TORMARVEX-325519 format. One record per atom (N, C-alpha, C, O): residue number from 1; chain; atom name; x, y, z. Coordinates in steps of 0.1 Angstrom, whole numbers, plus 5000, padded with zeros to 4 digits. Each point is the difference from the previous one (the first is absolute). Layout:
BEGIN
resi;chain;name;px;py;pz
NUM;A;CA;X;Y;Z
...
//
This chain:
BEGIN
resi;chain;name;px;py;pz
1;A;N;3015;1234;5403
1;A;CA;4993;4994;5012
1;A;C;5006;4987;5002
1;A;O;5002;4996;5011
2;A;N;5001;4997;4978
2;A;CA;5006;4986;5002
2;A;C;5012;4997;4990
2;A;O;5000;5003;4988
3;A;N;5010;4992;5018
3;A;CA;5012;4996;4992
3;A;C;5004;4987;5005
3;A;O;5006;4999;5010
4;A;N;4992;4991;4982
4;A;CA;5005;4986;5003
4;A;C;5010;4997;4990
4;A;O;4998;5003;4988
5;A;N;5014;4992;5017
5;A;CA;5011;4998;4991
5;A;C;5007;4987;5001
5;A;O;5005;4998;5011
6;A;N;4998;4994;4980
6;A;CA;5006;4987;5001
6;A;C;4994;4991;5009
6;A;O;5008;4993;5007
7;A;N;4980;5006;4993
7;A;CA;4992;4989;5009
7;A;C;5001;4986;4994
7;A;O;4996;4996;4989
8;A;N;5011;4995;5021
8;A;CA;5001;4987;4999
8;A;C;4994;4992;5011
8;A;O;5002;5004;5012
9;A;N;4990;4985;4984
9;A;CA;4994;4993;5011
9;A;C;5000;4985;4994
9;A;O;4996;4997;4989
10;A;N;5009;4994;5021
10;A;CA;5000;4984;4998
10;A;C;4993;4994;5011
10;A;O;5000;5006;5011
11;A;N;4994;4983;4987
11;A;CA;4996;4992;5009
11;A;C;5004;4986;4997
11;A;O;4995;4992;4993
12;A;N;5016;5006;5015
12;A;CA;5010;4986;4998
12;A;C;5008;5005;4988
12;A;O;5005;5011;4999
13;A;N;4994;4979;4991
13;A;CA;5005;4999;4987
13;A;C;4992;5008;4989
13;A;O;5004;5002;4988
14;A;N;4984;5002;5017
14;A;CA;4988;5005;4990
14;A;C;5004;5016;4998
14;A;O;4999;5008;5010
15;A;N;5004;4996;4980
15;A;CA;5002;5015;4999
15;A;C;4985;5006;4996
15;A;O;4994;4996;4991
16;A;N;5002;5014;5017
16;A;CA;4986;5005;4998
16;A;C;5004;5015;4995
16;A;O;4993;5003;4990
17;A;N;5015;5005;5014
17;A;CA;5003;5013;4994
17;A;C;5015;4999;4997
17;A;O;5008;4995;5007
18;A;N;4994;5011;4981
18;A;CA;5014;4999;4994
18;A;C;5006;5013;4997
18;A;O;5006;5001;4989
19;A;N;4994;5010;5020
19;A;CA;5006;5012;4998
19;A;C;4989;5011;4993
19;A;O;5001;5004;4989
20;A;N;4989;4998;5021
20;A;CA;4989;5009;4995
20;A;C;5001;5014;5004
20;A;O;5002;5004;5012
21;A;N;4997;5005;4979
21;A;CA;5002;5015;5001
21;A;C;4985;5006;4999
21;A;O;4993;4998;4990
22;A;N;5002;5009;5020
22;A;CA;4987;5006;4997
22;A;C;5000;5015;5007
22;A;O;5002;5001;5012
23;A;N;4996;5008;4980
23;A;CA;4999;5014;5005
23;A;C;4986;5005;4998
23;A;O;4994;4999;4989
24;A;N;5000;5007;5021
24;A;CA;4986;5005;5000
24;A;C;4999;5014;5007
24;A;O;5002;5002;5012
25;A;N;4994;5008;4977
25;A;CA;4999;5012;5007
25;A;C;4987;5003;5008
25;A;O;4990;4993;4999
26;A;N;5011;5017;5008
26;A;CA;4988;5005;5009
26;A;C;4988;5001;4992
26;A;O;5000;5007;4990
27;A;N;4989;4988;5013
27;A;CA;4987;5002;4994
27;A;C;4996;4992;4988
27;A;O;4990;5002;4993
28;A;N;5019;4989;5005
28;A;CA;4998;4991;4988
28;A;C;4992;4987;5005
28;A;O;5002;4996;5011
29;A;N;4990;4999;4980
29;A;CA;4994;4987;5002
29;A;C;5006;4990;4990
29;A;O;4998;5001;4988
30;A;N;5010;4989;5017
30;A;CA;5007;4991;4992
30;A;C;4994;4985;5003
30;A;O;4999;4995;5011
31;A;N;4998;4999;4978
31;A;CA;4996;4986;5001
31;A;C;5011;4991;4996
31;A;O;5007;5003;4990
32;A;N;4995;4987;5017
32;A;CA;5011;4988;4998
32;A;C;4992;4988;4995
32;A;O;4992;4995;5007
33;A;N;5009;5001;4980
33;A;CA;4993;4990;4994
33;A;C;5012;4989;4996
33;A;O;5012;5002;4999
34;A;N;4979;4984;4997
34;A;CA;5010;4991;4997
34;A;C;4993;4986;5005
34;A;O;4990;5000;5008
35;A;N;5015;4990;4986
35;A;CA;4994;4987;5002
35;A;C;5001;4995;5014
35;A;O;5008;5006;5006
36;A;N;4986;4986;5000
36;A;CA;5002;4994;5013
36;A;C;5015;4995;5001
36;A;O;5005;4995;4990
37;A;N;5002;5006;5021
37;A;CA;5012;4996;5000
37;A;C;5012;5011;4997
37;A;O;5012;4997;5004
38;A;N;4984;5014;4989
38;A;CA;5009;5008;4995
38;A;C;5007;5008;5009
38;A;O;5010;5005;4996
39;A;N;4986;4995;5018
39;A;CA;5007;5006;5011
39;A;C;4993;5013;5004
39;A;O;5005;5007;5008
40;A;N;4983;4996;4987
40;A;CA;4993;5013;5003
40;A;C;4998;5003;5014
40;A;O;5003;5010;5006
41;A;N;4990;4979;5000
41;A;CA;4997;5002;5014
41;A;C;5013;5000;5011
41;A;O;5000;5007;5010
42;A;N;5009;4986;4986
42;A;CA;5014;5000;5007
42;A;C;5005;5014;5000
42;A;O;5004;5005;5010
43;A;N;4995;5000;4978
43;A;CA;5005;5013;4999
43;A;C;4994;5011;5009
43;A;O;5006;5009;5007
44;A;N;4979;4989;4991
44;A;CA;4992;5009;5008
44;A;C;5003;4999;5015
44;A;O;5001;5011;5007
45;A;N;5000;4977;4998
45;A;CA;5003;4997;5013
45;A;C;5014;5006;5004
45;A;O;5002;5004;5012
46;A;N;5008;4997;4979
46;A;CA;5013;5004;5003
46;A;C;5000;5016;5001
46;A;O;5005;5005;5010
47;A;N;4989;5002;4981
47;A;CA;5000;5013;4999
47;A;C;4990;5006;5010
47;A;O;5000;5012;5003
48;A;N;4992;4980;5001
48;A;CA;4989;5002;5012
48;A;C;5005;5000;5012
48;A;O;4992;5003;5010
49;A;N;5021;4992;4992
49;A;CA;5007;4998;5011
49;A;C;4994;4987;5008
49;A;O;5005;4998;5011
50;A;N;4986;4994;4984
50;A;CA;4995;4989;5006
50;A;C;5009;4987;4999
50;A;O;4997;4989;5006
51;A;N;5015;5012;4987
51;A;CA;5009;4990;4997
51;A;C;5012;5004;4997
51;A;O;5001;5012;4996
52;A;N;5010;4982;5006
52;A;CA;5014;5007;4998
52;A;C;5005;4992;4988
52;A;O;4999;4988;4998
53;A;N;5008;5021;4993
53;A;CA;5008;4995;4988
53;A;C;5013;4994;5005
53;A;O;5004;5002;5011
54;A;N;5002;4989;4980
54;A;CA;5012;4994;5003
54;A;C;5013;5011;4995
54;A;O;5011;4999;5005
55;A;N;4984;5009;4985
55;A;CA;5009;5012;4997
55;A;C;4993;5011;4994
55;A;O;4989;4998;4995
56;A;N;5017;5014;5006
56;A;CA;4993;5010;4993
56;A;C;4995;5011;5011
56;A;O;5002;4997;5012
57;A;N;4993;5014;4985
57;A;CA;4995;5009;5011
57;A;C;4987;5006;4995
57;A;O;4997;5001;4988
58;A;N;4995;5004;5023
58;A;CA;4987;5005;4998
58;A;C;5001;5013;5007
58;A;O;5003;5001;5012
59;A;N;4993;5011;4979
59;A;CA;4999;5012;5006
59;A;C;4987;5006;4998
59;A;O;4997;5003;4989
60;A;N;4995;4999;5022
60;A;CA;4988;5007;4999
60;A;C;4999;5013;5005
60;A;O;5003;5002;5012
61;A;N;4992;5009;4981
61;A;CA;5001;5014;5004
61;A;C;5013;5004;5007
61;A;O;5000;5006;5011
62;A;N;5011;4990;4982
62;A;CA;5013;5003;5005
62;A;C;5006;4994;5010
62;A;O;5011;5003;5004
63;A;N;4982;4986;5003
63;A;CA;5005;4992;5009
63;A;C;5003;4987;4996
63;A;O;4993;4994;4992
64;A;N;5020;5001;5012
64;A;CA;5005;4987;4997
64;A;C;4994;4990;5008
64;A;O;5007;4995;5009
65;A;N;4981;5000;4989
65;A;CA;4993;4991;5009
65;A;C;5007;4986;5002
65;A;O;4997;4992;5010
66;A;N;5013;5006;4980
66;A;CA;5007;4987;5001
66;A;C;5011;5000;5012
66;A;O;5005;4989;5004
67;A;N;4997;5021;5002
67;A;CA;5009;5002;5009
67;A;C;4995;5004;5014
67;A;O;5008;5004;5009
68;A;N;4977;4995;4993
68;A;CA;4994;5003;5012
68;A;C;4998;4988;5009
68;A;O;4996;4989;4995
69;A;N;5006;5013;5019
69;A;CA;4998;4990;5009
69;A;C;4984;4995;4999
69;A;O;4991;5006;4995
70;A;N;5007;4982;5010
70;A;CA;4986;4995;5000
70;A;C;4989;5009;5006
70;A;O;4989;5001;4995
71;A;N;5015;5007;5017
71;A;CA;4990;5007;5007
71;A;C;4999;5013;4991
71;A;O;4989;5005;4999
72;A;N;5021;5000;4996
72;A;CA;4998;5012;4992
72;A;C;4993;4998;4987
72;A;O;4992;5008;4995
73;A;N;5011;4980;4999
73;A;CA;4992;4997;4988
73;A;C;4987;4998;5002
73;A;O;4992;5005;4992
74;A;N;5003;4987;5018
74;A;CA;4986;4998;5006
74;A;C;4993;5014;5000
74;A;O;4990;5003;4993
75;A;N;5016;5006;5015
75;A;CA;4994;5014;5001
75;A;C;4999;5007;4988
75;A;O;4991;5008;4999
76;A;N;5020;4991;4992
76;A;CA;4998;5007;4985
76;A;C;4988;4993;4993
76;A;O;4992;5006;4995
77;A;N;5008;4981;5005
77;A;CA;4988;4993;4991
77;A;C;4988;5004;5007
77;A;O;4991;5003;4992
78;A;N;5007;4997;5021
78;A;CA;4987;5005;5005
78;A;C;4997;5014;4997
78;A;O;4988;5002;4997
79;A;N;5022;5008;5003
79;A;CA;4996;5014;4997
79;A;C;5001;5005;4986
79;A;O;4993;5010;4996
80;A;N;5015;4983;4996
80;A;CA;5002;5006;4987
80;A;C;4994;4992;4988
80;A;O;4998;5005;4989
81;A;N;5000;4982;5014
81;A;CA;4997;4993;4990
81;A;C;4983;4993;5001
81;A;O;4995;4997;5011
82;A;N;4999;5001;4978
82;A;CA;4988;4993;5002
82;A;C;4999;4986;4990
82;A;O;5006;4999;4989
83;A;N;4986;4992;5015
83;A;CA;5000;4988;4996
83;A;C;4986;4995;4996
83;A;O;4992;4999;5009
84;A;N;5005;4996;4979
84;A;CA;4987;4994;4996
84;A;C;5003;4987;4993
84;A;O;5008;5000;4990
85;A;N;4986;4988;5016
85;A;CA;5002;4988;4995
85;A;C;4987;4993;4993
85;A;O;4989;5004;5003
86;A;N;5014;4985;4989
86;A;CA;4989;4995;4993
86;A;C;4989;4995;5011
86;A;O;4988;5002;4999
87;A;N;5018;4991;5012
87;A;CA;4991;4996;5012
87;A;C;5000;5011;5009
87;A;O;5010;5006;5002
88;A;N;4979;4998;5004
88;A;CA;4999;5012;5007
88;A;C;5007;5002;5013
88;A;O;5003;5010;5005
89;A;N;4999;4977;5002
89;A;CA;5007;4999;5012
89;A;C;4991;5010;5011
89;A;O;5007;5007;5008
90;A;N;4982;4993;4991
90;A;CA;4992;5007;5010
90;A;C;4998;4990;5012
90;A;O;4998;4988;4998
91;A;N;5003;5018;5014
91;A;CA;4997;4993;5012
91;A;C;4987;4998;5002
91;A;O;4994;5011;5000
92;A;N;4999;4978;5002
92;A;CA;4987;4996;4999
92;A;C;4992;5005;5012
92;A;O;4988;5003;4999
93;A;N;5019;4997;5012
93;A;CA;4994;5005;5012
93;A;C;4997;5014;5001
93;A;O;4993;5004;5009
94;A;N;5013;5004;4984
94;A;CA;5000;5015;5001
94;A;C;4990;5005;4989
94;A;O;4997;4993;4990
95;A;N;4998;5020;5012
95;A;CA;4991;5007;4988
95;A;C;5009;5005;4992
95;A;O;5013;5000;5002
96;A;N;4981;5004;4987
96;A;CA;5007;5006;4988
96;A;C;5008;5012;5006
96;A;O;5012;5002;4996
97;A;N;4983;5007;5013
97;A;CA;5006;5011;5004
97;A;C;5011;4995;5010
97;A;O;5011;5006;4999
98;A;N;4988;4986;5008
98;A;CA;5012;4994;5007
98;A;C;5011;4995;4993
98;A;O;5012;5003;5004
99;A;N;4985;4990;4986
99;A;CA;5011;4993;4990
99;A;C;5007;5012;4994
99;A;O;5012;5000;4999
100;A;N;4980;5011;4996
100;A;CA;5008;5012;4994
100;A;C;5009;5006;5010
100;A;O;5011;5003;4996
101;A;N;4986;4998;5016
101;A;CA;5007;5007;5010
101;A;C;5013;4993;5007
101;A;O;5007;5007;5007
102;A;N;4995;4981;4991
102;A;CA;5009;4992;5006
102;A;C;5014;5006;4997
102;A;O;5008;5003;5009
103;A;N;4996;4999;4977
103;A;CA;5013;5007;4998
103;A;C;5002;5014;5008
103;A;O;5011;5003;5003
104;A;N;4979;5002;4998
104;A;CA;5001;5014;5007
104;A;C;5002;4997;5016
104;A;O;5009;5007;5006
105;A;N;4984;4984;5000
105;A;CA;5001;4995;5013
105;A;C;5016;4995;5003
105;A;O;5006;5004;5010
106;A;N;4998;4989;4981
106;A;CA;5015;4997;4999
106;A;C;5011;5011;5000
106;A;O;5011;5000;5006
107;A;N;4983;5010;4987
107;A;CA;5011;5012;4999
107;A;C;4996;5011;5013
107;A;O;5004;5011;5002
108;A;N;4987;4983;5006
108;A;CA;4998;5007;5014
108;A;C;4992;5013;4997
108;A;O;5002;5011;5007
109;A;N;4989;4988;4983
109;A;CA;4992;5011;4998
109;A;C;4987;4998;5011
109;A;O;4995;4989;5003
110;A;N;5001;5022;5001
110;A;CA;4989;4999;5010
110;A;C;4988;4994;4994
110;A;O;4997;5001;4988
111;A;N;4995;4992;5021
111;A;CA;4987;4993;4994
111;A;C;4991;5010;4993
111;A;O;4995;4998;4990
112;A;N;5003;5014;5017
112;A;CA;4990;5010;4993
112;A;C;5006;5005;4987
112;A;O;4992;5002;4990
113;A;N;5021;5002;5009
113;A;CA;5005;5004;4986
113;A;C;4999;4989;4990
113;A;O;4996;5003;4989
114;A;N;5008;4985;5016
114;A;CA;4998;4988;4990
114;A;C;4988;4998;4996
114;A;O;4998;4996;4989
115;A;N;4992;5004;5022
115;A;CA;4986;4997;4994
115;A;C;4997;5011;4990
115;A;O;4994;4997;4989
116;A;N;5008;5016;5013
116;A;CA;4997;5010;4991
116;A;C;5005;4998;4986
116;A;O;4993;5001;4990
117;A;N;5021;4996;5010
117;A;CA;5005;4996;4988
117;A;C;4995;4989;4992
117;A;O;4999;5000;4988
118;A;N;4998;4990;5019
118;A;CA;4995;4987;4995
118;A;C;4985;5004;4993
118;A;O;4997;4996;4989
119;A;N;4995;5011;5020
119;A;CA;4987;5003;4994
119;A;C;5000;5008;4988
119;A;O;4992;4999;4992
120;A;N;5018;5010;5007
120;A;CA;5001;5009;4989
120;A;C;5003;4992;4988
120;A;O;4995;5002;4989
121;A;N;5013;4989;5012
121;A;CA;5005;4990;4991
121;A;C;4988;4991;4994
121;A;O;4996;5000;4988
122;A;N;4997;4995;5023
122;A;CA;4989;4990;4997
122;A;C;4988;5009;4992
122;A;O;4993;4995;4991
123;A;N;5006;5018;5012
123;A;CA;4991;5008;4994
123;A;C;5004;5003;4985
123;A;O;4992;5000;4991
124;A;N;5020;5003;5007
124;A;CA;5007;5004;4987
124;A;C;4998;4987;4990
124;A;O;4997;5002;4988
125;A;N;5003;4986;5018
125;A;CA;4999;4988;4993
125;A;C;4986;4995;4998
125;A;O;4997;4990;4994
126;A;N;4994;5017;5013
126;A;CA;4985;4997;4999
126;A;C;4996;4989;5010
126;A;O;4990;4993;4998
127;A;N;5017;5005;5013
127;A;CA;4998;4989;5011
127;A;C;4997;5007;5012
127;A;O;5003;4994;5010
128;A;N;4990;5018;4991
128;A;CA;4999;5004;5014
128;A;C;4989;4994;5008
128;A;O;5000;4999;5012
129;A;N;4990;4995;4979
129;A;CA;4988;4992;5006
129;A;C;5005;4987;5004
129;A;O;4993;4993;5009
130;A;N;5020;5002;4985
130;A;CA;5003;4987;5005
130;A;C;5010;5000;5010
130;A;O;5004;4989;5003
131;A;N;5000;5021;5004
131;A;CA;5011;5002;5009
131;A;C;4999;4990;5013
131;A;O;5010;4995;5005
132;A;N;4978;5002;4998
132;A;CA;4998;4991;5013
132;A;C;4998;4986;4995
132;A;O;4999;4991;5009
133;A;N;5001;5006;4979
133;A;CA;4999;4985;4994
133;A;C;5014;4993;5002
133;A;O;5010;5006;5000
134;A;N;4988;4982;5003
134;A;CA;5013;4991;4999
134;A;C;5000;4995;4986
134;A;O;4990;4998;4993
135;A;N;5025;4998;5004
135;A;CA;5002;4996;4987
135;A;C;4991;4989;4993
135;A;O;4999;5000;4988
136;A;N;4996;4991;5020
136;A;CA;4990;4989;4996
136;A;C;4988;5006;4995
136;A;O;4993;4994;4992
137;A;N;5004;5018;5012
137;A;CA;4986;5009;4996
137;A;C;5003;5008;4987
137;A;O;4992;5007;4995
138;A;N;5020;4992;5000
138;A;CA;5003;5010;4989
138;A;C;5002;4990;4988
138;A;O;5003;4988;5001
139;A;N;4993;5019;4987
139;A;CA;5004;4994;4987
139;A;C;5016;4999;4997
139;A;O;5007;5007;5006
140;A;N;4997;4985;4986
140;A;CA;5013;5000;4994
140;A;C;5008;5014;4997
140;A;O;5011;5003;5003
141;A;N;4980;5005;4989
141;A;CA;5004;5013;4996
141;A;C;5000;5010;5013
141;A;O;5008;5009;5000
142;A;N;4983;4989;5009
142;A;CA;4999;5007;5012
142;A;C;5013;4999;5008
142;A;O;5007;5010;5005
143;A;N;4996;4977;4997
143;A;CA;5012;4995;5007
143;A;C;5011;5006;4995
143;A;O;5009;5004;5008
144;A;N;4993;4995;4978
144;A;CA;5013;5006;4994
144;A;C;5000;5016;5003
144;A;O;5011;5006;5001
145;A;N;4978;4999;4999
145;A;CA;5001;5016;5002
145;A;C;5003;5001;5014
145;A;O;5007;5010;5003
146;A;N;4990;4983;5006
146;A;CA;5003;5000;5016
146;A;C;5016;4999;5000
146;A;O;5007;5008;5006
147;A;N;4998;4982;4986
147;A;CA;5013;4999;5000
147;A;C;5009;5012;4994
147;A;O;5011;5002;5005
148;A;N;4983;5004;4985
148;A;CA;5006;5013;4995
148;A;C;5000;5010;5009
148;A;O;5010;5006;5002
149;A;N;4978;4996;5006
149;A;CA;4999;5009;5010
149;A;C;5012;4999;5009
149;A;O;5009;5009;5001
150;A;N;4992;4977;5005
150;A;CA;5010;4997;5009
150;A;C;5014;5003;4995
150;A;O;5008;5004;5008
151;A;N;4995;4994;4980
151;A;CA;5012;5004;4993
151;A;C;5004;5014;5001
151;A;O;5012;5004;5001
152;A;N;4978;5004;4998
152;A;CA;5001;5014;4999
152;A;C;4998;5008;5014
152;A;O;5001;5012;4999
153;A;N;4997;4981;5013
153;A;CA;4997;5006;5012
153;A;C;5012;5009;5003
153;A;O;4998;5011;5005
154;A;N;5016;4984;4993
154;A;CA;5010;5007;5006
154;A;C;5006;5011;4989
154;A;O;5011;5005;5002
155;A;N;4982;4996;4988
155;A;CA;5004;5011;4991
155;A;C;5012;4997;4991
155;A;O;5008;5009;4997
156;A;N;4993;4979;5000
156;A;CA;5013;4994;4994
156;A;C;5003;5007;4985
156;A;O;4991;5002;4992
157;A;N;5021;5000;5006
157;A;CA;5004;5007;4987
157;A;C;5002;4990;4989
157;A;O;4999;5003;4988
158;A;N;5003;4984;5016
158;A;CA;5000;4989;4989
158;A;C;4993;4988;5004
158;A;O;5002;4995;5011
159;A;N;4989;5001;4980
159;A;CA;4990;4988;5003
159;A;C;5005;4989;4991
159;A;O;5003;5002;4988
160;A;N;4998;4985;5017
160;A;CA;5003;4988;4993
160;A;C;4987;4992;5000
160;A;O;4993;4998;5010
161;A;N;5003;4996;4977
161;A;CA;4988;4992;4999
161;A;C;5004;4988;4992
161;A;O;5005;5001;4989
162;A;N;4993;4987;5017
162;A;CA;5002;4987;4994
162;A;C;4986;4993;4995
162;A;O;4992;4995;5008
163;A;N;5007;5005;4980
163;A;CA;4988;4995;4994
163;A;C;4988;5004;5008
163;A;O;4992;4992;5005
164;A;N;5005;5022;4996
164;A;CA;4990;5007;5007
164;A;C;4986;4996;4997
164;A;O;4991;4999;5008
165;A;N;5007;4997;4978
165;A;CA;4986;4998;4995
165;A;C;5000;4985;4996
165;A;O;4990;4996;4994
166;A;N;5018;4997;5010
166;A;CA;5001;4985;4998
166;A;C;4987;4992;5004
166;A;O;4996;4991;4993
167;A;N;4999;5013;5018
167;A;CA;4986;4993;5004
167;A;C;4988;5007;4997
167;A;O;4989;4995;5004
168;A;N;5012;5017;4990
168;A;CA;4987;5007;4996
168;A;C;4993;4998;4987
168;A;O;5007;4996;4990
169;A;N;4981;5006;5010
169;A;CA;4993;4998;4987
169;A;C;5005;5012;4991
169;A;O;5006;5009;5005
170;A;N;4990;4992;4982
170;A;CA;5005;5009;4991
170;A;C;4996;5016;5004
170;A;O;5008;5009;4998
171;A;N;4981;4992;5007
171;A;CA;4994;5013;5003
171;A;C;5008;5006;5012
171;A;O;5004;5011;5000
172;A;N;4998;4980;5011
172;A;CA;5006;5005;5011
172;A;C;5016;5002;4997
172;A;O;5006;5008;5007
173;A;N;4998;4985;4985
173;A;CA;5014;5001;4996
173;A;C;5003;5014;4992
173;A;O;5009;5007;5002
174;A;N;4982;4996;4990
174;A;CA;5001;5012;4992
174;A;C;4999;5012;5010
174;A;O;5008;5009;4998
175;A;N;4982;4991;5013
175;A;CA;4998;5009;5009
175;A;C;5013;5003;5008
175;A;O;5005;5011;5001
176;A;N;5001;4978;5003
176;A;CA;5013;4999;5008
176;A;C;5011;5007;4992
176;A;O;5007;5008;5005
177;A;N;4994;4989;4982
177;A;CA;5011;5006;4991
177;A;C;4997;5014;5000
177;A;O;5009;5008;5002
178;A;N;4978;4997;4995
178;A;CA;4997;5014;5000
178;A;C;5003;5007;5013
178;A;O;5002;5012;5001
179;A;N;4997;4981;5009
179;A;CA;5003;5005;5014
179;A;C;5016;5004;5002
179;A;O;5004;5010;5006
180;A;N;5003;4979;4987
180;A;CA;5013;5004;5002
180;A;C;5006;5013;4993
180;A;O;5009;5007;5005
181;A;N;4985;4995;4984
181;A;CA;5002;5012;4990
181;A;C;4996;5013;5009
181;A;O;5007;5010;5001
182;A;N;4980;4989;5006
182;A;CA;4994;5009;5005
182;A;C;5009;5006;5012
182;A;O;5003;5012;5002
183;A;N;5002;4977;5006
183;A;CA;5008;5003;5010
183;A;C;5013;5006;4997
183;A;O;5005;5008;5008
184;A;N;5002;4988;4980
184;A;CA;5013;5004;4997
184;A;C;4996;5017;4996
184;A;O;5007;5009;5004
185;A;N;4983;4993;4988
185;A;CA;4998;5013;4997
185;A;C;4996;5010;5011
185;A;O;5002;5012;4999
186;A;N;4992;4982;5012
186;A;CA;4996;5008;5013
186;A;C;5012;5003;5009
186;A;O;5002;5011;5005
187;A;N;5006;4977;4997
187;A;CA;5010;5001;5011
187;A;C;5012;4999;4995
187;A;O;5009;4998;5009
188;A;N;4995;5001;4978
188;A;CA;5013;4998;4993
188;A;C;5008;4989;5004
188;A;O;5012;5000;5000
189;A;N;4981;4990;5004
189;A;CA;5004;4986;5006
189;A;C;5008;4993;4988
189;A;O;4996;5002;4988
190;A;N;5014;4989;5015
190;A;CA;5007;4993;4989
190;A;C;4993;4985;5004
190;A;O;4997;4996;5011
191;A;N;5000;4998;4977
191;A;CA;4996;4986;5002
191;A;C;5008;4990;4991
191;A;O;5003;5004;4988
192;A;N;5000;4985;5017
192;A;CA;5006;4990;4993
192;A;C;4993;4987;5002
192;A;O;4999;4994;5011
193;A;N;4995;5001;4978
193;A;CA;4991;4991;4999
193;A;C;5005;4987;4992
193;A;O;5004;5000;4988
194;A;N;4994;4987;5019
194;A;CA;5001;4989;4993
194;A;C;4988;4994;4994
194;A;O;4991;5000;5008
195;A;N;5007;4996;4982
195;A;CA;4988;4995;4993
195;A;C;5000;4993;4988
195;A;O;5007;5003;4990
196;A;N;4983;4988;5010
196;A;CA;4998;4994;4986
196;A;C;4989;5006;4990
196;A;O;4997;4996;4989
197;A;N;4998;5015;5019
197;A;CA;4989;5006;4993
197;A;C;5004;5010;4989
197;A;O;5004;5011;5004
198;A;N;4994;4986;4985
198;A;CA;5005;5009;4988
198;A;C;4994;5012;4999
198;A;O;5006;5010;4996
199;A;N;4980;4990;5010
199;A;CA;4994;5013;4999
199;A;C;5005;5010;5011
199;A;O;4999;5012;4998
200;A;N;5006;4984;5013
200;A;CA;5006;5007;5010
200;A;C;5015;5005;4993
200;A;O;5005;5011;5002
201;A;N;5000;4981;4992
201;A;CA;5013;5003;4994
201;A;C;5000;5011;4991
201;A;O;5008;5009;5000
202;A;N;4981;4990;4991
202;A;CA;4996;5012;4992
202;A;C;4998;5013;5004
202;A;O;5002;5010;4994
203;A;N;4992;4989;5020
203;A;CA;4995;5013;5007
203;A;C;5012;5006;5007
203;A;O;5000;5011;5003
204;A;N;5011;4981;4998
204;A;CA;5012;5006;5009
204;A;C;5007;5009;4991
204;A;O;4999;5001;4987
205;A;N;5010;5006;5020
205;A;CA;5010;5011;4992
205;A;C;5012;4992;4993
205;A;O;5007;5005;4992
206;A;N;4995;4983;5013
206;A;CA;5011;4992;4995
206;A;C;4999;4987;5002
206;A;O;4996;4995;5011
207;A;N;5008;4997;4980
207;A;CA;4998;4985;5002
207;A;C;5014;4995;5000
207;A;O;5008;5003;4991
208;A;N;4995;4988;5018
208;A;CA;5014;4993;5001
208;A;C;4996;4986;4997
208;A;O;4991;4995;5006
209;A;N;5016;4998;4986
209;A;CA;4998;4986;4996
209;A;C;5012;4991;5005
209;A;O;5012;5002;4997
210;A;N;4985;4988;5011
210;A;CA;5010;4991;5006
210;A;C;5000;4986;4993
210;A;O;4990;4994;4998
211;A;N;5020;5000;5000
211;A;CA;5002;4985;4998
211;A;C;5012;4995;5005
211;A;O;5011;5006;4999
212;A;N;4987;4983;5006
212;A;CA;5013;4990;5005
212;A;C;5009;5010;5011
212;A;O;5012;4999;5000
213;A;N;4982;5008;5007
213;A;CA;5008;5007;5010
213;A;C;5006;5013;4995
213;A;O;5009;5006;5007
214;A;N;4988;4999;4982
214;A;CA;5005;5013;4994
214;A;C;4990;5009;4994
214;A;O;4989;4996;4996
215;A;N;5012;5017;5004
215;A;CA;4991;5009;4993
215;A;C;5004;5001;4985
215;A;O;5011;5004;4997
216;A;N;4980;4991;4994
216;A;CA;5002;4998;4987
216;A;C;4997;5014;4992
216;A;O;5008;5003;4991
217;A;N;4981;5004;5012
217;A;CA;4997;5013;4995
217;A;C;4994;5009;5011
217;A;O;4993;4996;5010
218;A;N;5010;5016;4988
218;A;CA;4996;5011;5011
218;A;C;4996;5013;4992
218;A;O;4996;5010;5007
//
């Protein structure tokens, strides 16, 4: 599903990534662990096509995304990838259902079909009764599940998560971690998750440890 080879990234004279290789097969849940400053989030942003490396290449599902134009890369990201962040980035003026549907609208899915997909996802996540509520009316765990539904709306094959349970209490975090496993088992989706949460690390199929811009153990 993902082949990242020889990934380097500098910010001025500061070396962040120093030649990282990461291969992830379809349907695997991989957690990337390490201390702050190890390069985890930078790597996630590069393999998730949100940032560009200074050297190396990223191949996702057989497509060399490093060589795509900006417009083609945006379309690929919208249609094939899902993103879940520590901060939910929900738009406060829209309802939960509207937030979930936004990526589908960008992909030019009709409103009726997008709304049906969105409601199906909210129901699967136990949020059907909260569909018309705005983010300020939802708990932290509910907001994060809305963000998960938004990440899933276009049926991505690969989902990236950056500290997805970082702002959740322990019970909500455990529920979110179990949800990732359920989604993988149900839809054969691939997850790459940056986390400090050791419990989530233990639940994954594989743990990758980073230090000083390199993968130490895999």
